[in-house]
LUMVEX-506723 format. One line per 5 residues: number of its first residue (from 1); their letters; for each residue x, y, z of C-alpha. Coordinates in steps of 0.1 Angstrom, whole numbers. Layout:
% LUMVEX-506723
NUM> A> X:Y:Z ~ ...
This chain:
% LUMVEX-506723
1> MRRTR> -1:-1:0 ~ 13:33:-11 ~ 17:58:18 ~ 18:96:16 ~ 20:122:42
6> KISLP> -9:141:25 ~ -40:145:45 ~ -67:141:20 ~ -101:125:26 ~ -130:121:3
11> GWPRF> -158:147:7 ~ -139:175:26 ~ -105:179:7 ~ -112:219:4 ~ -118:219:39
16> VVVLV> -84:203:49 ~ -66:226:23 ~ -81:255:38 ~ -70:244:74 ~ -36:237:62
21> LLLFA> -30:270:45 ~ -46:288:77 ~ -20:267:98 ~ 10:275:76 ~ -2:314:76
26> ATGAA> -5:315:115 ~ 29:298:120 ~ 47:322:96 ~ 31:350:115 ~ 41:336:146
31> QEAPE> 76:331:134 ~ 78:368:121 ~ 69:382:155 ~ 96:383:181 ~ 79:366:211
36> AAWEP> 89:349:244 ~ 95:313:247 ~ 62:294:245 ~ 54:260:260 ~ 24:245:243
41> PELPD> 0:224:267 ~ 6:185:266 ~ -24:173:244 ~ -33:138:238 ~ -15:124:208
46> LRELS> -31:104:179 ~ -28:71:195 ~ -45:83:226 ~ -74:100:205 ~ -76:66:185
51> ASLAE> -78:48:217 ~ -107:70:228 ~ -125:67:195 ~ -120:29:195 ~ -137:25:228
56> PSSRN> -175:25:224 ~ -184:42:257 ~ -164:71:249 ~ -166:75:211 ~ -197:98:208
61> DTLLT> -184:121:235 ~ -150:125:217 ~ -167:128:184 ~ -189:157:199 ~ -157:174:212
66> LLAVS> -141:173:178 ~ -171:188:162 ~ -166:217:186 ~ -129:216:177 ~ -137:218:141
71> RLLGR> -157:250:149 ~ -128:264:168 ~ -103:258:139 ~ -128:277:116 ~ -121:310:133
76> TSPVD> -92:325:116 ~ -88:360:134 ~ -57:363:157 ~ -61:352:196 ~ -48:379:216
81> EEAVG> -44:376:255 ~ -77:394:260 ~ -97:369:236 ~ -83:337:251 ~ -113:335:275
86> EWADQ> -140:345:251 ~ -125:319:226 ~ -127:292:254 ~ -161:305:262 ~ -173:300:227
91> FRDDR> -159:264:226 ~ -178:256:258 ~ -209:272:244 ~ -206:251:211 ~ -199:220:231
96> GWLDL> -230:227:253 ~ -251:233:223 ~ -241:199:207 ~ -251:183:242 ~ -285:200:238
101> LAARY> -289:185:204 ~ -278:152:215 ~ -305:150:241 ~ -331:150:215 ~ -320:113:210
106> VHLPS> -327:86:231 ~ -296:69:217 ~ -275:93:196 ~ -270:76:162 ~ -241:78:137
111> RSPIL> -263:82:105 ~ -252:82:69 ~ -265:109:44 ~ -281:84:20 ~ -315:84:37
116> DPASW> -327:113:15 ~ -354:100:-11 ~ -354:135:-28 ~ -317:131:-37 ~ -322:96:-50
121> FVQQE> -351:108:-73 ~ -330:137:-86 ~ -302:114:-92 ~ -327:92:-113 ~ -339:121:-130
126> LGQQN> -304:132:-139 ~ -295:98:-151 ~ -320:97:-177 ~ -298:124:-194 ~ -267:105:-185
131> IHPPH> -257:131:-159 ~ -238:122:-128 ~ -248:146:-100 ~ -221:162:-81 ~ -212:149:-47
136> DISPL> -233:176:-28 ~ -265:169:-48 ~ -261:132:-48 ~ -274:107:-20 ~ -239:108:-6
141> GPGFP> -241:144:1 ~ -240:172:14 ~ -205:174:25 ~ -192:183:61 ~ -188:219:55
146> ALSHQ> -225:223:46 ~ -235:200:75 ~ -214:215:101 ~ -223:251:93 ~ -259:243:97
151> LFDRS> -253:223:129 ~ -242:253:147 ~ -271:275:136 ~ -290:284:168 ~ -321:296:150
156> DERLA> -336:262:145 ~ -329:235:172 ~ -349:210:152 ~ -328:215:119 ~ -296:216:138
161> AAFLP> -303:185:156 ~ -314:167:123 ~ -276:173:111 ~ -259:161:141 ~ -259:122:134
166> ETLFQ> -246:128:100 ~ -217:152:112 ~ -208:125:137 ~ -208:100:109 ~ -184:122:88
171> VEVMA> -162:136:114 ~ -152:100:127 ~ -132:95:95 ~ -118:132:98 ~ -109:128:134
176> PALWQ> -71:120:131 ~ -65:147:106 ~ -88:172:125 ~ -69:166:156 ~ -34:169:141
181> TFRDR> -44:200:125 ~ -54:214:160 ~ -21:203:176 ~ -2:219:148 ~ -22:253:153
186> VAGDP> -15:249:191 ~ 22:244:186 ~ 24:274:161 ~ 1:300:176 ~ 7:309:214
191> GFGQV> -26:326:216 ~ -44:296:202 ~ -23:274:224 ~ -35:292:254 ~ -71:287:245
196> AAALN> -64:249:241 ~ -46:250:276 ~ -77:266:290 ~ -98:237:276 ~ -75:207:279
201> ADWFD> -83:196:314 ~ -120:193:310 ~ -122:183:273 ~ -90:168:260 ~ -70:153:287
206> PWMAA> -97:126:295 ~ -87:111:263 ~ -56:101:277 ~ -72:78:301 ~ -83:54:272
211> EPPAP> -62:26:269 ~ -52:12:235 ~ -63:-24:228 ~ -39:-51:237 ~ -19:-61:205
216> ERSGD> -24:-97:192 ~ 0:-123:199 ~ 11:-124:163 ~ 14:-86:164 ~ -4:-63:140
221> AGEPL> 22:-66:112 ~ 11:-59:76 ~ -7:-34:57 ~ -34:-15:77 ~ -61:-20:53
226> EVGIQ> -52:-59:50 ~ -50:-62:87 ~ -83:-42:89 ~ -102:-62:64 ~ -93:-95:81
231> RLREL> -104:-80:116 ~ -137:-68:97 ~ -143:-102:84 ~ -140:-117:119 ~ -163:-91:132
236> MFSLT> -190:-94:107 ~ -191:-132:106 ~ -192:-132:144 ~ -229:-121:138 ~ -237:-157:124
241> LPAPP> -221:-174:154 ~ -238:-182:188 ~ -209:-167:206 ~ -209:-131:220 ~ -193:-104:199
246> DALGA> -155:-99:201 ~ -153:-65:215 ~ -115:-65:218 ~ -114:-74:180 ~ -137:-45:171
251> RRLRF> -115:-21:192 ~ -83:-33:174 ~ -100:-29:141 ~ -110:8:147 ~ -77:16:166
256> GLYEA> -56:4:136 ~ -77:23:112 ~ -76:55:131 ~ -39:54:134 ~ -34:47:98
261> LPELD> -57:73:83 ~ -33:102:82 ~ -8:85:61 ~ -33:68:36 ~ -39:80:-1
266> PAASR> -73:93:-8 ~ -85:60:-23 ~ -73:40:6 ~ -88:65:30 ~ -122:61:14
271> TAAQM> -117:23:17 ~ -109:28:55 ~ -138:50:59 ~ -161:23:44 ~ -146:-2:68
276> LRLAS> -150:19:99 ~ -187:25:90 ~ -192:-13:83 ~ -177:-18:117 ~ -202:4:133
281> AVEGL> -231:-11:115 ~ -220:-46:127 ~ -215:-34:162 ~ -249:-17:161 ~ -264:-50:153
286> HSGRY> -246:-69:179 ~ -265:-44:203 ~ -298:-49:188 ~ -298:-17:166 ~ -313:-32:133
291> LEFIQ> -319:2:118 ~ -283:15:123 ~ -271:-17:106 ~ -293:-15:75 ~ -284:22:71
296> GLLWA> -248:17:74 ~ -248:-14:51 ~ -267:7:25 ~ -243:36:28 ~ -214:12:23
301> VTDLL> -227:-4:-9 ~ -238:30:-22 ~ -204:45:-16 ~ -187:14:-31 ~ -207:18:-63
306> DTHVH> -199:55:-64 ~ -163:44:-61 ~ -166:21:-89 ~ -180:49:-113 ~ -146:70:-106
311> DPAAT> -122:41:-101 ~ -134:5:-107 ~ -99:-7:-92 ~ -104:10:-61 ~ -133:-8:-47
316> GGLPP> -108:-34:-30 ~ -119:-64:-12 ~ -150:-52:5 ~ -174:-62:-22 ~ -166:-99:-22
321> LIAEF> -167:-98:15 ~ -201:-83:17 ~ -214:-107:-8 ~ -202:-136:11 ~ -214:-122:43
326> LPRLS> -250:-112:36 ~ -265:-146:27 ~ -249:-160:58 ~ -265:-132:79 ~ -299:-136:62
331> ATLSR> -299:-173:71 ~ -291:-165:107 ~ -312:-132:114 ~ -339:-130:88 ~ -366:-137:112
336> QFNDI> -353:-110:136 ~ -352:-85:108 ~ -387:-95:99 ~ -397:-88:135 ~ -385:-52:131
341> DPRFN> -396:-45:96 ~ -400:-71:68 ~ -386:-46:43 ~ -353:-50:61 ~ -347:-84:42
346> ANIAA> -355:-66:8 ~ -329:-39:17 ~ -304:-67:25 ~ -311:-82:-8 ~ -305:-51:-25
351> AFDVA> -273:-45:-8 ~ -262:-81:-19 ~ -269:-74:-54 ~ -247:-45:-56 ~ -218:-61:-38
356> QELAD> -221:-92:-59 ~ -220:-73:-91 ~ -190:-51:-77 ~ -173:-83:-69 ~ -179:-98:-104
361> GELPA> -161:-70:-120 ~ -170:-45:-148 ~ -205:-29:-147 ~ -223:-19:-179 ~ -241:13:-177
366> DRMSG> -277:0:-178 ~ -267:-25:-149 ~ -252:4:-129 ~ -287:24:-133 ~ -305:-8:-123
371> LQEEL> -283:-11:-90 ~ -290:26:-83 ~ -326:20:-86 ~ -326:-9:-64 ~ -307:12:-38
376> ADAVA> -334:42:-42 ~ -361:16:-37 ~ -344:5:-6 ~ -341:39:8 ~ -381:45:-1
381> QLVLM> -388:14:18 ~ -367:25:48 ~ -375:63:49 ~ -410:67:32 ~ -423:31:41
386> ASDLA> -433:28:6 ~ -428:-3:-17 ~ -404:17:-40 ~ -395:53:-50 ~ -420:51:-81
391> FYFDQ> -449:44:-57 ~ -452:80:-51 ~ -431:98:-79 ~ -451:80:-107 ~ -485:92:-96
396> PVRQR> -506:109:-123 ~ -511:138:-101 ~ -475:146:-106 ~ -475:148:-142 ~ -472:185:-146
401> ISEEI> -444:186:-122 ~ -427:157:-139 ~ -430:173:-172 ~ -417:207:-161 ~ -386:189:-143
406> DICIS> -380:168:-175 ~ -380:199:-196 ~ -357:219:-176 ~ -331:190:-172 ~ -333:184:-209
411> VAAAR> -326:217:-220 ~ -298:221:-192 ~ -282:188:-206 ~ -286:197:-242 ~ -255:198:-264
416> GSDGR> -249:213:-298 ~ -233:196:-330 ~ -200:210:-315 ~ -206:194:-280 ~ -210:228:-262
421> PTFTR> -240:233:-241 ~ -270:251:-257 ~ -286:261:-224 ~ -295:298:-225 ~ -298:324:-197
426> HQFDG> -335:327:-208 ~ -341:291:-203 ~ -321:290:-170 ~ -341:320:-157 ~ -374:304:-168
431> CLQSM> -366:270:-151 ~ -358:287:-121 ~ -387:309:-118 ~ -410:281:-127 ~ -396:257:-98
436> VDMVD> -399:283:-73 ~ -434:293:-84 ~ -446:258:-85 ~ -438:256:-47 ~ -464:283:-42
441> SQLRS> -489:266:-65 ~ -488:231:-74 ~ -471:220:-42 ~ -497:235:-22 ~ -527:220:-42
446> SELAG> -551:195:-25 ~ -538:168:-49 ~ -501:172:-36 ~ -506:185:-2 ~ -543:178:10
451> EPSGP> -571:200:20 ~ -571:212:57 ~ -608:215:58 ~ -617:178:60 ~ -642:160:60
456> YGTEQ> -629:138:87 ~ -652:109:89 ~ -636:75:92 ~ -642:64:58 ~ -628:98:44
461> LRREL> -598:96:67 ~ -591:60:56 ~ -592:72:19 ~ -570:101:26 ~ -544:79:44
466> ELMPW> -541:57:14 ~ -519:84:1 ~ -483:93:13 ~ -482:114:46 ~ -465:143:30
471> QRINY> -488:143:2 ~ -516:148:28 ~ -498:173:52 ~ -526:199:53 ~ -554:172:57
476> LLGYL> -534:155:87 ~ -529:191:102 ~ -565:197:98 ~ -576:165:114 ~ -553:173:145
481> HELAP> -570:205:147 ~ -602:187:151 ~ -589:170:182 ~ -575:201:196 ~ -593:229:179
486> ATCPL> -594:255:209 ~ -560:272:209 ~ -543:261:177 ~ -549:280:144 ~ -541:264:112
491> PDQPL> -515:280:91 ~ -523:312:70 ~ -520:293:38 ~ -518:254:29 ~ -482:242:34
496> PNPLE> -463:228:5 ~ -456:190:0 ~ -423:186:19 ~ -410:160:-2 ~ -415:178:-34
501> WAVFA> -401:210:-19 ~ -369:191:-11 ~ -367:176:-49 ~ -373:212:-61 ~ -345:227:-38
506> SLVTW> -320:201:-49 ~ -328:207:-85 ~ -322:244:-82 ~ -289:237:-64 ~ -279:213:-95
511> FADVE> -289:240:-120 ~ -267:265:-101 ~ -238:242:-107 ~ -246:238:-143 ~ -245:275:-151
516> PVFLQ> -232:296:-120 ~ -228:327:-141 ~ -265:326:-152 ~ -274:323:-115 ~ -257:353:-103
521> TPGNE> -282:380:-109 ~ -304:400:-83 ~ -335:382:-98 ~ -322:347:-92 ~ -309:357:-59
526> ALVNR> -342:367:-49 ~ -356:334:-62 ~ -330:314:-43 ~ -339:333:-11 ~ -375:327:-16
531> MEQQG> -369:290:-21 ~ -350:290:13 ~ -375:310:30 ~ -404:287:17 ~ -383:259:33
536> RRLMR> -379:278:69 ~ -416:287:68 ~ -426:252:62 ~ -403:238:92 ~ -415:267:112
541> AMSRQ> -451:260:107 ~ -450:223:112 ~ -429:229:145 ~ -456:255:157 ~ -484:231:150
546> VDCIS> -468:203:167 ~ -459:224:197 ~ -494:241:199 ~ -513:208:197 ~ -489:193:222
551> GSGAG> -494:220:248 ~ -534:219:247 ~ -548:205:277 ~ -529:191:308 ~ -497:175:302
556> INDPV> -481:166:269 ~ -509:159:242 ~ -486:156:212 ~ -499:143:179 ~ -489:108:185
561> SESLA> -503:106:220 ~ -538:121:206 ~ -539:96:176 ~ -528:68:201 ~ -559:76:221
566> EYRAA> -581:73:189 ~ -564:40:182 ~ -570:27:216 ~ -607:37:214 ~ -611:19:182
571> LDELV> -594:-13:196 ~ -616:-13:225 ~ -645:-14:200 ~ -630:-42:182 ~ -624:-62:212
576> RGIRN> -661:-56:224 ~ -673:-68:190 ~ -652:-99:192 ~ -664:-108:227 ~ -702:-102:215
581> AEITF> -694:-125:184 ~ -678:-152:207 ~ -709:-151:228 ~ -732:-153:198 ~ -714:-185:186
586> REARL> -713:-201:219 ~ -750:-195:226 ~ -758:-211:191 ~ -735:-243:195 ~ -730:-247:232
591> RPGAD> -752:-256:263 ~ -760:-226:285 ~ -736:-221:312 ~ -708:-238:292 ~ -672:-227:301
596> VMLGG> -653:-249:279 ~ -622:-236:261 ~ -628:-250:227 ~ -591:-247:220 ~ -580:-264:252
601> SVTQR> -575:-299:260 ~ -601:-327:269 ~ -585:-329:304 ~ -593:-292:313 ~ -611:-284:344
606> TAYRT> -648:-272:341 ~ -671:-256:366 ~ -701:-264:342 ~ -730:-278:357 ~ -761:-287:336
611> PDLTI> -786:-261:342 ~ -821:-271:357 ~ -809:-308:356 ~ -836:-329:375 ~ -833:-366:386
616> APCSA> -859:-389:370 ~ -863:-425:369 ~ -837:-446:349 ~ -866:-469:341 ~ -903:-466:346
621> ERSCE> -905:-504:353 ~ -879:-501:380 ~ -890:-470:399 ~ -918:-485:422 ~ -943:-458:419
626> MTQAL> -917:-431:422 ~ -921:-408:393 ~ -914:-374:408 ~ -884:-356:398 ~ -858:-346:423
631> DATRA> -836:-317:423 ~ -798:-322:415 ~ -773:-299:431 ~ -742:-286:414 ~ -723:-310:439
636> LVGLF> -743:-339:425 ~ -735:-331:388 ~ -700:-326:400 ~ -697:-363:405 ~ -693:-367:368
641> PDEYL> -658:-364:356 ~ -648:-334:336 ~ -646:-350:303 ~ -684:-359:305 ~ -693:-325:316
646> LADQT> -674:-312:286 ~ -691:-337:262 ~ -725:-324:276 ~ -720:-286:273 ~ -705:-290:239
651> GLGRI> -733:-312:227 ~ -713:-344:220 ~ -736:-362:242 ~ -760:-359:272 ~ -756:-365:309
656> EICYD> -783:-377:334 ~ -788:-387:369 ~ -816:-411:376 ~ -826:-433:404 ~ -831:-472:398
661> DMQWV> -841:-504:414 ~ -864:-487:439 ~ -876:-512:465 ~ -881:-521:501 ~ -853:-542:516
666> ERRSE> -849:-558:549 ~ -886:-564:550 ~ -905:-581:578 ~ -942:-586:585 ~ -962:-590:617
671> PVRPE> -1002:-597:622 ~ -1022:-566:625 ~ -1039:-584:655 ~ -1026:-613:672 ~ -1058:-631:669
676> DPNVA> -1059:-624:631 ~ -1033:-643:612 ~ -1047:-633:577 ~ -1038:-595:577 ~ -1001:-582:583
681> NYFGR> -984:-550:586 ~ -952:-550:564 ~ -921:-530:574 ~ -889:-525:556 ~ -862:-501:546
686> LSFNL> -863:-480:514 ~ -834:-490:491 ~ -826:-475:455 ~ -796:-470:433 ~ -787:-433:422
691> LGRYH> -768:-435:387 ~ -749:-410:368 ~ -753:-419:331 ~ -740:-406:297 ~ -760:-409:265
696> EGGRT> -743:-406:230 ~ -756:-417:197 ~ -780:-440:211 ~ -756:-456:235 ~ -758:-453:273
701> EDVFG> -730:-456:296 ~ -731:-457:335 ~ -704:-434:348 ~ -711:-435:384 ~ -736:-447:409
706> SHFVS> -744:-453:446 ~ -765:-477:463 ~ -787:-462:492 ~ -807:-478:520 ~ -827:-458:543
711> PDEYH> -814:-460:579 ~ -850:-460:591 ~ -877:-486:590 ~ -911:-476:575 ~ -944:-492:576
716> YLIAA> -949:-495:541 ~ -979:-518:536 ~ -1008:-534:553 ~ -1018:-565:531 ~ -1027:-602:534
721> ADDEV> -1003:-621:554 ~ -985:-638:526 ~ -951:-648:518 ~ -955:-639:482 ~ -964:-603:495
726> LADGC> -933:-603:518 ~ -911:-613:491 ~ -921:-584:466 ~ -898:-556:471 ~ -922:-533:454
731> PTEWV> -957:-543:463 ~ -976:-518:444 ~ -995:-543:426 ~ -1009:-557:459 ~ -1024:-523:469
736> GTRIV> -1062:-524:465 ~ -1064:-562:467 ~ -1089:-577:489 ~ -1082:-594:522 ~ -1109:-618:534
741> TSRGR> -1106:-627:571 ~ -1127:-638:600 ~ -1133:-621:631 ~ -1125:-653:651 ~ -1147:-673:675
746> KSGFN> -1162:-652:703 ~ -1188:-662:728 ~ -1220:-647:731 ~ -1247:-637:705 ~ -1229:-624:671
751> LVPDR> -1250:-598:655 ~ -1225:-594:626 ~ -1210:-621:602 ~ -1179:-638:611 ~ -1161:-629:578
756> LTYLA> -1145:-595:571 ~ -1131:-580:539 ~ -1104:-554:537 ~ -1084:-538:509 ~ -1046:-538:509
761> AARSR> -1031:-501:515 ~ -997:-484:513 ~ -988:-471:545 ~ -957:-452:532 ~ -949:-449:495
766> PSEVI> -914:-445:482 ~ -922:-412:466 ~ -934:-400:500 ~ -904:-411:519 ~ -879:-398:494
771> LANWE> -896:-364:490 ~ -900:-360:528 ~ -862:-367:532 ~ -843:-356:498 ~ -836:-320:503
776> RGAEW> -853:-316:538 ~ -856:-340:567 ~ -827:-363:567 ~ -814:-345:534 ~ -804:-378:517
781> RDWFV> -794:-359:487 ~ -761:-346:503 ~ -753:-383:513 ~ -746:-393:477 ~ -722:-364:475
786> TGIGV> -702:-370:508 ~ -706:-408:504 ~ -717:-411:540 ~ -746:-436:543 ~ -744:-448:508
791> QRLEI> -725:-476:490 ~ -705:-468:459 ~ -713:-491:430 ~ -685:-507:412 ~ -691:-497:375
796> APGDG> -671:-513:347 ~ -653:-485:328 ~ -666:-479:294 ~ -645:-475:261 ~ -637:-439:270
801> IRDRL> -649:-406:253 ~ -617:-386:252 ~ -608:-395:216 ~ -643:-387:203 ~ -647:-355:226
806> AAHMR> -611:-343:215 ~ -623:-346:177 ~ -656:-329:183 ~ -641:-299:204 ~ -614:-296:176
811> GLYQA> -642:-292:150 ~ -662:-267:173 ~ -631:-247:178 ~ -622:-247:140 ~ -658:-237:132
816> EQQTL> -655:-207:159 ~ -621:-195:147 ~ -633:-197:111 ~ -668:-179:119 ~ -649:-150:139
821> YSALL> -620:-146:114 ~ -643:-145:86 ~ -664:-119:102 ~ -631:-97:109 ~ -616:-101:76
826> RPSGR> -646:-102:51 ~ -670:-74:47 ~ -697:-97:53 ~ -729:-97:76 ~ -731:-94:112
831> LGPDS> -730:-122:139 ~ -762:-123:158 ~ -786:-94:164 ~ -760:-67:169 ~ -770:-36:150
836> GPSLH> -736:-19:154 ~ -707:-19:130 ~ -696:-54:118 ~ -663:-69:131 ~ -648:-62:96
841> DRLIE> -660:-25:100 ~ -644:-23:135 ~ -610:-39:122 ~ -609:-15:94 ~ -613:14:119
846> VTTYK> -585:1:139 ~ -563:-3:108 ~ -572:33:99 ~ -559:48:131 ~ -528:28:131
851> TLLRS> -521:40:95 ~ -528:76:110 ~ -503:70:138 ~ -477:58:111 ~ -483:88:89
856> LLVLL> -480:113:118 ~ -448:96:127 ~ -435:97:93 ~ -445:133:86 ~ -439:148:122
861> YPETV> -414:127:138 ~ -393:112:107 ~ -361:108:128 ~ -380:87:154 ~ -388:60:128
866> LDSDA> -353:60:113 ~ -337:57:150 ~ -360:37:171 ~ -360:-2:164 ~ -388:-5:189
871> IRAMM> -411:20:176 ~ -405:8:142 ~ -413:-27:152 ~ -446:-14:167 ~ -455:0:132
876> EGQSG> -442:-25:109 ~ -430:-57:126 ~ -446:-91:132 ~ -455:-79:170 ~ -465:-44:160
881> LLDEA> -498:-28:169 ~ -530:-47:158 ~ -543:-39:122 ~ -559:-58:95 ~ -524:-73:83
886> VIRRF> -515:-84:118 ~ -548:-102:122 ~ -543:-119:87 ~ -508:-131:100 ~ -527:-143:135
891> RAANV> -551:-162:113 ~ -522:-179:93 ~ -505:-187:124 ~ -536:-202:140 ~ -537:-176:170
896> PVGNI> -569:-181:187 ~ -592:-151:182 ~ -597:-149:220 ~ -561:-139:223 ~ -565:-108:201
901> HDAGL> -578:-87:232 ~ -545:-96:254 ~ -522:-90:224 ~ -538:-58:213 ~ -536:-44:248
906> ARLQR> -501:-55:255 ~ -487:-41:223 ~ -506:-8:230 ~ -491:-5:263 ~ -458:-12:251
911> FQALW> -460:14:222 ~ -472:40:249 ~ -444:32:272 ~ -420:36:242 ~ -434:69:233
916> DGQPE> -434:83:267 ~ -398:74:268 ~ -390:98:240 ~ -372:132:248 ~ -399:157:257
921> AVMRS> -384:183:233 ~ -390:160:203 ~ -424:150:215 ~ -434:188:217 ~ -417:200:185
926> GSVSI> -411:170:162 ~ -382:165:139 ~ -371:175:104 ~ -370:151:76 ~ -335:144:62
931> SVAHA> -346:153:26 ~ -358:187:37 ~ -328:193:60 ~ -305:184:32 ~ -322:207:8
936> MARLH> -319:234:34 ~ -281:227:38 ~ -278:229:-1 ~ -296:261:-5 ~ -276:278:21
941> LLSRK> -244:266:8 ~ -256:278:-26 ~ -262:312:-12 ~ -229:313:5 ~ -211:303:-26
946> HFSLP> -226:326:-51 ~ -243:356:-31 ~ -229:378:-3 ~ -248:372:28 ~ -256:402:52
951> ASQGV> -244:399:89 ~ -281:393:99 ~ -282:361:83 ~ -251:346:104 ~ -251:321:131
956> PGQPG> -265:331:164 ~ -239:329:190 ~ -208:332:168 ~ -188:360:183 ~ -190:392:162
961> VTGPP> -218:378:141 ~ -256:383:149 ~ -285:363:136 ~ -322:366:133 ~ -345:356:162
966> ADSAE> -360:321:165 ~ -391:331:146 ~ -377:352:120 ~ -385:342:83 ~ -350:353:73
971> PAGST> -326:324:64 ~ -301:317:90 ~ -265:305:86 ~ -230:317:91 ~ -203:337:71
976> ESASP> -175:318:54 ~ -150:329:80 ~ -171:313:107 ~ -171:277:92 ~ -145:252:81
C-alpha cells in the first residue's frame, strides 16, 4: 500500500486544504513576530485519540468534542491575550449546544446521508440524461462543511439536531487529521495554544485515560487495510455465530484504522472509511440496533458503487466480503429483521445485489442504473415506508411537475453539434422561476398536499391515508385541529408538500452548478432566497403546529399521543365486538352455562353444571311408583368426571342422573292383630340406586352410581299375610287387593257376620319417603355427595370418550375460529342481532387509526422511525400494533381469536411506554426529515458560494456575528469565516 504524508479524505479535501493554509499562515506570522518562549500544553496524541474513539463508551463524546474543535479551527482571526477567555467560552458554548442537540435522541446515532429520497429521485432524473450529479447533490452528500455550518445554527434547534448524526458520521473519519491540525495550530500559535490550555483539562485530557487495545500475539504487522479487512471479516461473521461479539477485536480494528488514516492516500482513506462504517453497522447489530445496521450497510454499498464509477479498481476487497457475508447473515437473522420490519430483508437483498455485481467486475451502464434504482427503492422502503420510489413519484397527479422537471433537465443537458451546451440564460431563468413558483402553486394543491378543511369521517380519513403522508400534510394538520381546536390556528395558507419542496430545492442547487454565471443576478438571488424562505416557513409552521397541539390540555398531548388515544378507542370497540361475536357463537353451539375452552385439552377442568338438571327414573319399570323429579345440586352434577361435563356442554352427548331399582329391603311382617293371622303390617327400609349416566349416539354408559338403604324402617304396607307379598320389594300391585278374614270365635250372640273383607293399602310410599327426606328432613341428597350412608357401586369403565371428545371440540374450535376470522376479515353480514358496526368495519377502523399513527410519525417525527427499532417494530414488525395485516398473520399462524384482546392491549401499552420514553423536546416539537434538512443545507451553501450574505444571516452565538430571532423568516447560516 502506497503511503503519503498528505492528509486527504473524500468529501472534505477543500476543508483540509483551507485548514492547512491557515495553519501555515498562522505559523509564519508567529515566526515573524518576536515573542517570548512558548510552551504548548500537553495534548493527547493520535494514539490516545484513536484509543478514545475505539472505545464505544467514549466514542460519541469524543466526536462531539471534535465537532466543537472543528468549529474552533474555523475561526481565523488572531487570538490575543484578552480574547483567550472569549474563545474558550465559545468552545464551551458550542460543546453545550451539541449536548443540547444530542439530548433530543434516546440513543445518539451515527447516520449516513443516503436516507434522502429526494436526492435519489433527482439522481434518477439526471441519470435519464446520463448526468452524474455532483457529490453535494447526490445521495452521498451534502459534505461536512455544509452540514457543520447548519449544525451550529442556533435559529432552529430541530434543524440543527437533524444534522448532528450525519456530522458525527463524517467527522469520525476526519478525526485523526482534524486533531493533528489542531495540535499543529496549538504548537504554532501561542494565543490559540492558550485557548487549548484553558480547555485541555476538561475536554482533551480525559482522552489520555483511554487504553489502546492489547495487541494480538502475532502482532499487527502488515498493511493497515489488509489487517483491517481481516479483522472486519471476523467481526462481521461473528454475527452468524452463537458466541458473544468480540469487543476486543472491534476495538483493534478501529484503533488500527484511526492510526493509519493520516498517512493513507485518498483511495485508501475512502476504503478505510467504508470499513469503519461497516464496523459501526455490525456493532450496532450486535447491540440490537437493526436500523443502524441497515443504514450503514446501504451507505457502504452506495459508496462502493460510487467508487466504482470513478475508479473501478478502488473498491478493493470489500464487495466480495459483503457478498459472502450477507447470505449467511440472512440465514441467521432474517426472522429478527422481519420482527422489526419485513422490508429489512429486501434492503439486504438490494445490498447483496450491488456487492455481488461489484465483486464480479465491470458493470455496464444499464446495470449501474439498475443497481442505483434498487438502492433508491431500498431507501424509499426505509424512509418513506413505501414499496419503492415510483410508488409516489409515478403518480398521475405529478404529471405537470414531472414534465416541468424533465423539460428543464433536458434543456440544461442539451449539447449542440459542436458538443457545447445550448442552455441559454432565458431558459435558465425560466426554469428557476418555474420551480420556485410551483412551490407556491402546485406543491400546495389539494392533490399534492391535501385539503385542511376535511371532511374527517372514518371512511374519508381511510381514503386520505391511502396516500403518502407528505401528500396529505394539510389534511393531517386539519384532522389534528379537530382533536385540539381551541387554541391552535391552522397556518395562514396550505403548506407545500415537503418531499416535493426538497426535490425542487435540490434541483435548483444542481442548476446553479450547471451554469453559475446565469445564477448570479439579483432576480435569481431573490428566487433562491425565496426558495430557502419557503423551506424555513414550512419547518417553522410544522414545528409550531406540533408544539401548539402538544401544549393543549393538561400534560403533553402531542399528535402521536392524541392519535394513540383514537387507536385505543377503536381497539376497545373491536375487542367488544369480538367478545359479542364469541358469545353469539357459543350461545348457538353450546349448552347454557358452558365454560369450555374449545381450543383447550379434553383434560381441562370445568365448573360447568347442567342447568335445571333433575333426577328422574332410569326406567319406569324399576321405579316402584316413584315418578317425581328430584332436584340435582351442582355438587351431584360434579360427580361426573370433567370430560363428561365437557361432552354435555359441547353437545357431543348428554348426561343424566336417575334413580333405579327402587324397592323395600330388609322387609318383615307382623299380624295386624294377634288373633288374626290373615292380615299383616309390612315393614322395611327403602332402597334405591342413584346412577350418573352418559348418552351419546343411542348408547348409554353408566358413569357413577351409589346404592342407598334408608337408615330408618318404614311401615310401608298393610295387606294379606302372605310370603309372596313379603317377597315383593315393590308391592304396588298388591295395593287395593281384597283381604278376606274372620273375626275369630267369640262367645255370645254375634250380630254381624264372622267374615271380614279389607283392601290392601300402602302405608308409606317410596315417593313420600324420598320427598320428605331428599332435600329436607334427613337430606339424603347430600349423602350421595359425601358418600356417607351410601355404598359406591363398582361400575365397569366404558371404552372412554376422550378421543371422540377431542375430535368434537377440535371441530367446534375450528368452526368458531373460521366464523370469527371470516367476520373480521370479510365485509360480510353481522353475527347475531347486534345492529352496530360489523367486526370487519371495526377492524378497518383500527387499521385506519394505526395508519394515521404511522403517517404522523413519518410526517412529524421522521427521525424517530429511522432511529428507534422498538417504535419501528410496533409500526411495521410482526409484533406490531394490531391492524388488518397483523390479524391476517394471526389467522395464518392459528392464533386464537380470543388472544386478540390480550395481544392488542399488551402491544398498545408497550408502544405507549416507548413513546413516553422519547425526549420531551422531540415530542413537543417533532423533527425534520432528512430530505428537507439536506435541501436547506444545499440552498444555504448555494447562497454562501454565489451571493454575499448580510451579517443578519449569520449564526447566532458566533462571536461578532448576529443572527435572526428564532421566529424570523429570514434564512440563518454563518459567514464563510465562521465555518471550516
